[in-house]
DRENDO-1510 file (C-alpha; in Angstrom, 1 decimal, always signed):
<recs>
REC; n; res; u; v; w
REC; 1; UNK; -13.6; -47.8; +31.6 .
REC; 2; UNK; -10.2; -48.0; +29.8 .
REC; 3; UNK; -12.0; -49.4; +26.7 .
REC; 4; UNK; -14.3; -46.4; +26.6 .
REC; 5; UNK; -11.4; -44.0; +27.1 .
REC; 6; UNK; -9.4; -45.5; +24.2 .
REC; 7; UNK; -12.5; -45.6; +22.0 .
REC; 8; UNK; -13.0; -41.9; +22.8 .
REC; 9; UNK; -9.3; -41.1; +22.0 .
REC; 10; UNK; -9.5; -43.0; +18.7 .
REC; 11; UNK; -12.7; -41.1; +17.8 .
REC; 12; UNK; -11.2; -37.7; +18.7 .
REC; 13; UNK; -8.1; -38.5; +16.8 .
REC; 14; UNK; -10.1; -39.4; +13.7 .
REC; 15; UNK; -12.3; -36.3; +14.0 .
REC; 16; UNK; -9.2; -34.1; +14.4 .
REC; 17; UNK; -7.5; -35.8; +11.4 .
REC; 18; UNK; -10.6; -35.4; +9.3 .
REC; 19; UNK; -11.0; -31.8; +10.2 .
REC; 20; UNK; -7.3; -31.1; +9.4 .
REC; 21; UNK; -7.7; -32.8; +6.0 .
REC; 22; UNK; -10.9; -30.8; +5.2 .
REC; 23; UNK; -9.1; -27.5; +6.3 .
REC; 24; UNK; -6.1; -28.2; +4.1 .
REC; 25; UNK; -8.4; -29.0; +1.2 .
REC; 26; UNK; -10.4; -25.8; +1.7 .
REC; 27; UNK; -7.1; -23.8; +2.0 .
REC; 28; UNK; -5.8; -25.2; -1.3 .
REC; 29; UNK; -9.1; -24.6; -3.1 .
REC; 30; UNK; -9.3; -20.9; -1.8 .
REC; 31; UNK; -5.6; -20.0; -2.1 .
REC; 32; UNK; -5.7; -19.1; -5.8 .
REC; 33; UNK; -9.0; -17.1; -5.7 .
REC; 34; UNK; -7.7; -15.1; -2.7 .
REC; 35; UNK; -4.4; -14.5; -4.5 .
REC; 36; UNK; -6.4; -13.3; -7.6 .
REC; 37; UNK; -8.6; -11.1; -5.5 .
REC; 38; UNK; -5.6; -9.4; -4.0 .
REC; 39; UNK; -4.1; -8.9; -7.5 .
REC; 40; UNK; -7.4; -7.3; -8.6 .
REC; 41; UNK; -7.4; -5.0; -5.6 .
REC; 42; UNK; -3.8; -4.0; -6.3 .
REC; 43; UNK; -4.7; -3.3; -10.0 .
REC; 44; UNK; -7.7; -1.2; -8.9 .
REC; 45; UNK; -5.4; +0.9; -6.6 .
REC; 46; UNK; -2.8; +1.2; -9.3 .
REC; 47; UNK; -5.5; +2.3; -11.8 .
REC; 48; UNK; -6.7; +4.9; -9.3 .
REC; 49; UNK; -3.3; +6.6; -8.9 .
REC; 50; UNK; -1.5; +6.1; -12.3 .
REC; 51; UNK; -2.0; +7.8; -15.6 .
REC; 52; UNK; -3.6; +5.6; -18.3 .
REC; 53; UNK; -1.5; +2.5; -19.1 .
REC; 54; UNK; -1.8; -0.6; -21.2 .
REC; 55; UNK; +0.7; -2.9; -19.5 .
REC; 56; UNK; +0.4; -4.8; -16.2 .
REC; 57; UNK; +2.1; -2.6; -13.6 .
REC; 58; UNK; +1.7; -5.2; -10.9 .
REC; 59; UNK; +4.2; -7.4; -12.8 .
REC; 60; UNK; +6.5; -4.5; -14.0 .
REC; 61; UNK; +8.1; -4.1; -10.6 .
REC; 62; UNK; +11.4; -2.7; -9.2 .
REC; 63; UNK; +12.2; -3.6; -5.5 .
REC; 64; UNK; +14.5; -1.4; -3.4 .
REC; 65; UNK; +15.5; -1.5; +0.2 .
REC; 66; UNK; +14.7; +1.6; +2.3 .
REC; 67; UNK; +16.3; +1.2; +5.7 .
REC; 68; UNK; +15.3; -1.4; +8.4 .
REC; 69; UNK; +12.3; -1.9; +10.6 .
REC; 70; UNK; +12.3; -2.1; +14.4 .
REC; 71; UNK; +13.4; -5.7; +14.3 .
REC; 72; UNK; +16.4; -4.9; +12.0 .
REC; 73; UNK; +14.8; -6.5; +8.9 .
REC; 74; UNK; +15.2; -4.6; +5.6 .
REC; 75; UNK; +12.2; -2.6; +4.5 .
REC; 76; UNK; +11.4; -3.3; +0.9 .
REC; 77; UNK; +9.7; -0.8; -1.3 .
REC; 78; UNK; +8.0; -2.0; -4.5 .
REC; 79; UNK; +7.8; +0.4; -7.4 .
REC; 80; UNK; +5.1; -0.4; -10.0 .
REC; 81; UNK; +5.9; +0.9; -13.5 .
REC; 82; UNK; +3.0; +1.9; -15.7 .
REC; 83; UNK; +3.6; +1.9; -19.5 .
REC; 84; UNK; +1.7; +3.1; -22.5 .
REC; 85; UNK; +2.9; +1.4; -25.7 .
REC; 86; UNK; +6.2; +0.5; -24.0 .
REC; 87; UNK; +7.0; +4.0; -22.6 .
REC; 88; UNK; +6.9; +4.6; -18.8 .
REC; 89; UNK; +4.0; +7.0; -18.1 .
REC; 90; UNK; +4.0; +6.7; -14.3 .
REC; 91; UNK; +5.3; +5.0; -11.2 .
REC; 92; UNK; +3.3; +3.9; -8.1 .
REC; 93; UNK; +4.5; +2.9; -4.7 .
REC; 94; UNK; +3.1; +2.5; -1.2 .
REC; 95; UNK; +4.1; +4.6; +1.8 .
REC; 96; UNK; +3.1; +3.9; +5.4 .
REC; 97; UNK; +2.5; +6.8; +7.8 .
REC; 98; UNK; +3.3; +5.2; +11.2 .
REC; 99; UNK; +2.0; +8.3; +13.1 .
REC; 100; UNK; -1.7; +8.4; +12.2 .
REC; 101; UNK; -4.1; +9.1; +15.1 .
REC; 102; UNK; -5.0; +5.4; +15.4 .
REC; 103; UNK; -1.9; +3.8; +14.0 .
REC; 104; UNK; -0.5; +3.1; +10.5 .
REC; 105; UNK; -2.0; +4.6; +7.4 .
REC; 106; UNK; -1.0; +2.9; +4.1 .
REC; 107; UNK; -1.1; +5.2; +1.1 .
REC; 108; UNK; -0.5; +4.3; -2.6 .
REC; 109; UNK; +1.2; +7.2; -4.4 .
REC; 110; UNK; +1.1; +7.5; -8.2 .
REC; 111; UNK; +3.7; +9.8; -9.9 .
REC; 112; UNK; +4.0; +11.2; -13.4 .
REC; 113; UNK; +7.3; +11.2; -15.2 .
REC; 114; UNK; +8.0; +14.8; -14.0 .
REC; 115; UNK; +7.9; +13.4; -10.4 .
REC; 116; UNK; +4.7; +15.2; -9.6 .
REC; 117; UNK; +1.8; +13.4; -7.9 .
REC; 118; UNK; -0.8; +12.0; -10.3 .
REC; 119; UNK; -3.0; +10.8; -7.4 .
REC; 120; UNK; -3.0; +9.1; -4.0 .
REC; 121; UNK; -5.2; +6.3; -2.7 .
REC; 122; UNK; -5.7; +5.4; +1.0 .
REC; 123; UNK; -5.2; +1.6; +1.1 .
REC; 124; UNK; -5.6; +1.0; +4.9 .
REC; 125; UNK; -6.2; +3.0; +8.0 .
REC; 126; UNK; -7.9; +2.8; +11.5 .
REC; 127; UNK; -8.7; +6.5; +11.8 .
REC; 128; UNK; -11.8; +7.7; +13.7 .
REC; 129; UNK; -15.0; +7.3; +11.6 .
REC; 130; UNK; -16.3; +10.8; +10.5 .
REC; 131; UNK; -13.1; +12.6; +11.4 .
REC; 132; UNK; -9.8; +11.1; +10.5 .
REC; 133; UNK; -11.5; +8.7; +8.1 .
REC; 134; UNK; -12.2; +11.8; +5.9 .
REC; 135; UNK; -8.7; +11.2; +4.5 .
REC; 136; UNK; -10.5; +8.9; +2.1 .
REC; 137; UNK; -12.6; +11.7; +0.7 .
REC; 138; UNK; -11.7; +12.9; -2.8 .
REC; 139; UNK; -11.6; +16.5; -1.6 .
REC; 140; UNK; -8.7; +15.6; +0.6 .
REC; 141; UNK; -6.9; +13.2; -1.8 .
REC; 142; UNK; -7.2; +15.7; -4.7 .
REC; 143; UNK; -5.0; +18.3; -2.9 .
REC; 144; UNK; -2.0; +16.1; -3.7 .
REC; 145; UNK; -2.6; +16.2; -7.4 .
REC; 146; UNK; +0.2; +18.0; -9.3 .
REC; 147; UNK; +2.3; +18.5; -6.2 .
REC; 148; UNK; +6.0; +17.7; -6.2 .
REC; 149; UNK; +9.0; +18.3; -4.0 .
REC; 150; UNK; +9.8; +21.4; -6.0 .
REC; 151; UNK; +6.4; +23.1; -6.1 .
REC; 152; UNK; +4.9; +22.5; -2.6 .
REC; 153; UNK; +5.6; +23.2; +1.0 .
REC; 154; UNK; +5.0; +19.7; +2.4 .
REC; 155; UNK; +3.3; +20.6; +5.6 .
REC; 156; UNK; -0.3; +21.1; +6.6 .
REC; 157; UNK; -1.5; +24.7; +6.8 .
REC; 158; UNK; -1.6; +24.5; +10.6 .
REC; 159; UNK; +2.2; +24.0; +10.5 .
REC; 160; UNK; +2.7; +26.8; +7.9 .
REC; 161; UNK; +2.5; +24.6; +4.8 .
REC; 162; UNK; +0.0; +24.5; +2.0 .
REC; 163; UNK; -1.9; +21.2; +2.6 .
REC; 164; UNK; -5.4; +21.7; +4.0 .
REC; 165; UNK; -6.0; +19.6; +7.1 .
REC; 166; UNK; -9.4; +18.2; +7.8 .
REC; 167; UNK; -11.6; +20.2; +10.2 .
REC; 168; UNK; -11.2; +18.7; +13.6 .
REC; 169; UNK; -8.5; +16.2; +12.5 .
REC; 170; UNK; -4.9; +17.4; +11.9 .
REC; 171; UNK; -2.9; +14.3; +12.9 .
REC; 172; UNK; -4.1; +12.0; +10.1 .
REC; 173; UNK; -3.4; +14.6; +7.3 .
REC; 174; UNK; -0.1; +15.6; +8.8 .
REC; 175; UNK; +1.0; +11.9; +8.9 .
REC; 176; UNK; +0.0; +11.4; +5.3 .
REC; 177; UNK; +1.7; +14.6; +4.0 .
REC; 178; UNK; +4.9; +13.6; +5.8 .
REC; 179; UNK; +4.8; +10.0; +4.5 .
REC; 180; UNK; +4.1; +11.1; +0.9 .
REC; 181; UNK; +7.0; +13.6; +1.1 .
REC; 182; UNK; +9.4; +10.9; +2.4 .
REC; 183; UNK; +8.3; +8.7; -0.4 .
REC; 184; UNK; +8.9; +11.4; -3.0 .
REC; 185; UNK; +12.4; +11.9; -1.6 .
REC; 186; UNK; +13.2; +8.2; -1.7 .
REC; 187; UNK; +11.9; +8.1; -5.3 .
REC; 188; UNK; +14.0; +11.1; -6.3 .
REC; 189; UNK; +17.2; +9.5; -4.8 .
REC; 190; UNK; +16.6; +6.2; -6.6 .
REC; 191; UNK; +14.9; +7.4; -9.8 .
REC; 192; UNK; +17.6; +6.0; -12.1 .
REC; 193; UNK; +17.4; +2.5; -10.6 .
REC; 194; UNK; +13.5; +2.6; -10.6 .
REC; 195; UNK; +13.3; +3.6; -14.3 .
REC; 196; UNK; +16.2; +1.4; -15.5 .
REC; 197; UNK; +14.9; -0.7; -18.3 .
REC; 198; UNK; +15.5; -4.1; -16.8 .
REC; 199; UNK; +14.6; -3.1; -13.3 .
REC; 200; UNK; +15.7; -5.0; -10.2 .
REC; 201; UNK; +13.1; -7.6; -9.5 .
</recs>
């Protein structure tokens, strides 16, 4: 009986060790392709929100702290700088609307040098399919184009502003409008640091 038990333990230990070895090999083989896939997704989002560029904005980055999270850790905002023949033609950054109907909504915002919105892209959300999920529709995203802190009332129409809400869904658009506005304000306050030639990596 004891012999069987120790044989079983040895077998299980070998199986676990083998499985662990296989898992670590798979992880090391897939790490780089996953990293590259994330980079391609980031470049796709950057291309969607920025004016035409010929550098790699995902490597031309300025990182700034913007307050702290609920745990007291600093919140880092990355600014991606797009250049055409060396000149900065746009800047992109991500804002998170914490007050969406179903939780956080991550939005990539692209700005032109005059601080107006070139375009926005919804990166992640958990909004209701068919209602709140309409925030991904071009007809909604396009209302941000050309808007800046100086030429727009950053509220949805229901609140007296000029941003159309989606029929039947006001919470998601309200959250996005608020988050983009805060992002524009943070950009304006830190514009010199963001556009400084060397940047703060």
